[in-house]
LUMLUMZA-624350 format. One record per residue (C-alpha): residue in one letter; y, x, z; residue number from 1. Coordinates in pm, whole numbers. Layout:
LUMLUMZA-624350
{r=a | north=Y | east=X | up=Z | k=NUM}
...
END
This chain:
LUMLUMZA-624350
{r=a | north=2438 | east=1672 | up=-15 | k=1}
{r=a | north=2284 | east=1533 | up=305 | k=2}
{r=f | north=2260 | east=1187 | up=148 | k=3}
{r=e | north=2090 | east=1329 | up=-161 | k=4}
{r=k | north=1845 | east=1523 | up=56 | k=5}
{r=n | north=1752 | east=1215 | up=262 | k=6}
{r=a | north=1723 | east=999 | up=-49 | k=7}
{r=a | north=1502 | east=1258 | up=-218 | k=8}
{r=k | north=1272 | east=1265 | up=88 | k=9}
{r=l | north=1245 | east=887 | up=84 | k=10}
{r=h | north=1184 | east=890 | up=-291 | k=11}
{r=r | north=907 | east=1150 | up=-252 | k=12}
{r=a | north=738 | east=963 | up=33 | k=13}
{r=a | north=758 | east=624 | up=-139 | k=14}
{r=f | north=624 | east=751 | up=-471 | k=15}
{r=g | north=352 | east=939 | up=-284 | k=16}
{r=a | north=245 | east=616 | up=-115 | k=17}
{r=l | north=287 | east=398 | up=-424 | k=18}
{r=d | north=-74 | east=422 | up=-545 | k=19}
{r=v | north=-234 | east=411 | up=-201 | k=20}
{r=p | north=-262 | east=30 | up=-189 | k=21}
{r=n | north=-444 | east=33 | up=-524 | k=22}
{r=d | north=-675 | east=317 | up=-419 | k=23}
{r=v | north=-758 | east=149 | up=-90 | k=24}
{r=r | north=-798 | east=-185 | up=-267 | k=25}
{r=a | north=-1076 | east=-30 | up=-477 | k=26}
{r=k | north=-1262 | east=65 | up=-156 | k=27}
{r=v | north=-1209 | east=-282 | up=-9 | k=28}
{r=d | north=-1328 | east=-448 | up=-331 | k=29}
{r=a | north=-1640 | east=-231 | up=-323 | k=30}
{r=a | north=-1697 | east=-329 | up=41 | k=31}
{r=k | north=-1667 | east=-695 | up=-57 | k=32}
{r=s | north=-1932 | east=-648 | up=-325 | k=33}
{r=a | north=-2157 | east=-466 | up=-79 | k=34}
{r=l | north=-2118 | east=-750 | up=171 | k=35}
{r=m | north=-2227 | east=-998 | up=-93 | k=36}
{r=q | north=-2553 | east=-801 | up=-120 | k=37}
{r=t | north=-2608 | east=-771 | up=256 | k=38}
{r=p | north=-2811 | east=-1051 | up=415 | k=39}
{r=q | north=-2685 | east=-965 | up=765 | k=40}
{r=a | north=-2317 | east=-997 | up=665 | k=41}
{r=t | north=-2122 | east=-1253 | up=862 | k=42}
{r=p | north=-1856 | east=-1493 | up=735 | k=43}
{r=a | north=-1613 | east=-1336 | up=984 | k=44}
{r=l | north=-1657 | east=-993 | up=826 | k=45}
{r=y | north=-1613 | east=-1143 | up=480 | k=46}
{r=e | north=-1290 | east=-1309 | up=600 | k=47}
{r=k | north=-1175 | east=-972 | up=733 | k=48}
{r=v | north=-1226 | east=-820 | up=389 | k=49}
{r=l | north=-1033 | east=-1104 | up=224 | k=50}
{r=g | north=-752 | east=-1050 | up=473 | k=51}
{r=l | north=-738 | east=-681 | up=387 | k=52}
{r=q | north=-724 | east=-764 | up=17 | k=53}
{r=k | north=-432 | east=-1002 | up=77 | k=54}
{r=r | north=-245 | east=-745 | up=286 | k=55}
{r=l | north=-290 | east=-479 | up=18 | k=56}
{r=t | north=-171 | east=-715 | up=-254 | k=57}
{r=a | north=136 | east=-799 | up=-47 | k=58}
{r=l | north=210 | east=-428 | up=4 | k=59}
{r=r | north=175 | east=-355 | up=-366 | k=60}
{r=r | north=418 | east=-637 | up=-441 | k=61}
{r=e | north=664 | east=-499 | up=-188 | k=62}
{r=f | north=644 | east=-162 | up=-365 | k=63}
{r=t | north=682 | east=-277 | up=-725 | k=64}
{r=g | north=778 | east=-644 | up=-720 | k=65}
{r=d | north=589 | east=-964 | up=-774 | k=66}
{r=e | north=433 | east=-963 | up=-1121 | k=67}
{r=v | north=400 | east=-1343 | up=-1119 | k=68}
{r=y | north=777 | east=-1385 | up=-1139 | k=69}
{r=g | north=785 | east=-1151 | up=-1438 | k=70}
{r=r | north=527 | east=-1356 | up=-1624 | k=71}
{r=f | north=766 | east=-1649 | up=-1611 | k=72}
{r=n | north=1067 | east=-1433 | up=-1697 | k=73}
{r=e | north=1215 | east=-1492 | up=-1352 | k=74}
{r=n | north=1375 | east=-1250 | up=-1111 | k=75}
{r=g | north=1170 | east=-1201 | up=-798 | k=76}
{r=p | north=1272 | east=-1056 | up=-466 | k=77}
{r=p | north=1395 | east=-696 | up=-486 | k=78}
{r=s | north=1122 | east=-435 | up=-453 | k=79}
{r=l | north=1127 | east=-101 | up=-277 | k=80}
{r=m | north=1119 | east=80 | up=-611 | k=81}
{r=g | north=1414 | east=-128 | up=-730 | k=82}
{r=y | north=1619 | east=-18 | up=-430 | k=83}
{r=l | north=1514 | east=344 | up=-483 | k=84}
{r=d | north=1619 | east=326 | up=-847 | k=85}
{r=a | north=1962 | east=200 | up=-736 | k=86}
{r=v | north=1991 | east=495 | up=-501 | k=87}
{r=t | north=1863 | east=779 | up=-715 | k=88}
{r=q | north=1999 | east=688 | up=-1058 | k=89}
{r=g | north=2352 | east=694 | up=-926 | k=90}
{r=f | north=2358 | east=1037 | up=-768 | k=91}
{r=w | north=2113 | east=1227 | up=-986 | k=92}
{r=s | north=2342 | east=1188 | up=-1283 | k=93}
{r=s | north=2672 | east=1233 | up=-1101 | k=94}
{r=t | north=2858 | east=1490 | up=-895 | k=95}
{r=a | north=3062 | east=1225 | up=-714 | k=96}
{r=d | north=2997 | east=1103 | up=-362 | k=97}
{r=p | north=2738 | east=826 | up=-332 | k=98}
{r=t | north=2876 | east=475 | up=-367 | k=99}
{r=g | north=2864 | east=214 | up=-94 | k=100}
{r=t | north=2599 | east=32 | up=-295 | k=101}
{r=a | north=2383 | east=344 | up=-308 | k=102}
{r=k | north=2420 | east=397 | up=66 | k=103}
{r=k | north=2333 | east=35 | up=141 | k=104}
{r=s | north=2036 | east=49 | up=-98 | k=105}
{r=y | north=1914 | east=360 | up=80 | k=106}
{r=e | north=1935 | east=188 | up=420 | k=107}
{r=i | north=1747 | east=-117 | up=293 | k=108}
{r=a | north=1483 | east=96 | up=120 | k=109}
{r=a | north=1437 | east=324 | up=422 | k=110}
{r=d | north=1395 | east=27 | up=658 | k=111}
{r=q | north=1158 | east=-151 | up=420 | k=112}
{r=f | north=950 | east=160 | up=357 | k=113}
{r=t | north=924 | east=235 | up=729 | k=114}
{r=t | north=767 | east=-106 | up=787 | k=115}
{r=m | north=544 | east=-77 | up=481 | k=116}
{r=y | north=435 | east=275 | up=574 | k=117}
{r=t | north=334 | east=167 | up=923 | k=118}
{r=s | north=126 | east=-118 | up=784 | k=119}
{r=l | north=-31 | east=94 | up=511 | k=120}
{r=r | north=-112 | east=373 | up=753 | k=121}
{r=h | north=-286 | east=127 | up=987 | k=122}
{r=i | north=-496 | east=-8 | up=701 | k=123}
{r=v | north=-592 | east=341 | up=578 | k=124}
{r=e | north=-657 | east=504 | up=915 | k=125}
{r=s | north=-794 | east=212 | up=1116 | k=126}
{r=d | north=-892 | east=-101 | up=926 | k=127}
{r=v | north=-1084 | east=53 | up=635 | k=128}
{r=p | north=-1279 | east=304 | up=849 | k=129}
{r=a | north=-1371 | east=21 | up=1089 | k=130}
{r=l | north=-1488 | east=-188 | up=794 | k=131}
{r=q | north=-1694 | east=103 | up=660 | k=132}
{r=k | north=-1851 | east=154 | up=1002 | k=133}
{r=e | north=-1947 | east=-214 | up=1012 | k=134}
{r=l | north=-2102 | east=-181 | up=666 | k=135}
{r=d | north=-2312 | east=109 | up=793 | k=136}
{r=l | north=-2426 | east=-89 | up=1096 | k=137}
{r=l | north=-2534 | east=-376 | up=871 | k=138}
{r=g | north=-2720 | east=-145 | up=635 | k=139}
{r=a | north=-2499 | east=-250 | up=345 | k=140}
{r=p | north=-2535 | east=-80 | up=7 | k=141}
{r=w | north=-2340 | east=241 | up=-42 | k=142}
{r=t | north=-1975 | east=208 | up=-145 | k=143}
{r=p | north=-1748 | east=474 | up=-298 | k=144}
{r=g | north=-1566 | east=686 | up=-43 | k=145}
{r=r | north=-1809 | east=601 | up=236 | k=146}
{r=l | north=-2051 | east=857 | up=367 | k=147}
{r=p | north=-2358 | east=667 | up=481 | k=148}
{r=d | north=-2498 | east=729 | up=826 | k=149}
{r=w | north=-2829 | east=914 | up=788 | k=150}
{r=k | north=-3061 | east=1106 | up=1014 | k=151}
{r=k | north=-3404 | east=1247 | up=942 | k=152}
{r=e | north=-3673 | east=1058 | up=1128 | k=153}
END
């Protein structure tokens, strides 16, 4: 029962975070477009945005697997969701104790998600707000999810 409870918590957290890279990617893509329209934008800031895009793509691939392998009908590296499927499918349809494979899959998934969560949290709470603040300072066009800095003069 304890294993099932821990696995269910991990499953809930991972599925809750699954769409975050795509949601944040939309904000970063909008920031990239805004930078293209901002004369004061620097190449360093543009490189920062490209770096964020790459990190978000890598996180999405860690969650669901690398779609490029699938296009060539090849097996890619195991994804977090693949490990979670191995864990949850076994015990949600059985009353037996979890197998060694399920326990090992849980450990791998929990370790992988911990690393991914830390990275994703840093992007969401630090990197994107810093980027949005820089956009405001440059007077960049408005982007979704960003409240422009305004004061009556």
